[in-house]
C-alpha positions in Angstrom: 0.0 0.0 0.0 1.6 3.3 -1.2 0.4 6.3 0.6 1.8 9.7 -0.3 1.2 12.8 1.7 0.9 16.0 -0.1 3.0 18.8 1.2 2.2 22.4 0.5 5.2 24.8 0.5 5.5 28.5 -0.2 8.6 28.7 -2.3 9.9 32.2 -2.9 13.0 32.7 -4.9 15.6 34.7 -3.1 18.2 36.7 -4.9 21.6 35.0 -4.8 24.3 37.5 -4.6 27.4 36.5 -6.5 29.2 39.8 -6.5 31.7 40.7 -3.8 33.3 44.0 -2.9 37.0 43.8 -3.1 39.1 46.5 -1.4 42.6 46.7 -2.9 45.4 48.6 -1.2 47.7 49.9 -3.9 51.3 50.8 -3.1 53.0 52.4 -6.0 55.8 54.0 -4.0 56.4 55.2 -0.5 54.5 58.4 -1.2 51.9 57.0 -3.6 49.4 54.7 -1.8 45.6 54.5 -2.1 42.7 52.0 -1.7 40.3 51.0 -4.4 36.9 49.3 -3.8 35.7 47.2 -6.8 32.6 45.1 -7.2 33.5 41.8 -9.0 31.7 38.5 -9.5 33.0 36.0 -6.9 33.9 33.5 -9.8 36.3 36.0 -11.4 39.9 35.0 -11.4 42.6 37.3 -10.0 43.9 37.8 -13.6 40.7 39.6 -14.5 41.0 41.9 -11.5 44.7 42.3 -12.4 43.8 43.3 -16.0 41.4 45.9 -14.7 43.9 47.3 -12.2 46.7 47.2 -14.7 44.6 49.3 -17.1 43.9 51.9 -14.4 47.5 52.0 -13.3 49.0 51.7 -16.8 50.8 48.5 -15.9 50.8 44.9 -17.2 49.0 42.4 -15.0 52.3 40.6 -14.6 53.8 43.8 -13.0 51.3 43.5 -10.1 51.6 41.3 -7.0 48.6 40.4 -4.8 48.5 39.4 -1.2 45.6 38.3 1.0 46.0 37.7 4.7 49.8 37.6 4.3 49.8 35.0 1.5 50.6 35.7 -2.2 47.6 35.1 -4.4 48.2 33.6 -7.9 46.5 35.1 -11.0 44.6 31.8 -11.7 42.9 31.8 -8.3 39.2 32.7 -8.0 38.1 35.4 -5.6 35.5 33.1 -4.0 37.9 30.2 -3.5 40.0 32.4 -1.2 36.9 34.1 0.2 38.3 37.4 -0.9 35.8 40.3 -0.7 32.7 40.8 1.5 
């Protein structure tokens, strides 16, 4: 004997946020330092962020070095994998 109970559920789609705010501290020289806040998709790789920053700073992405919590971040890493951003 198969008895199935019908369940009524109110399903409401919630917006899934996939963008993160990344704050980047840029140190060009001892006298030239500033912070940039960028909104990026959490699936973006660091190389995309590096391309955007390189364009702003007139540098190649390979001229930039990224650190997060004291560790160097590779260009092929994703923001979300390192939980970079808020």
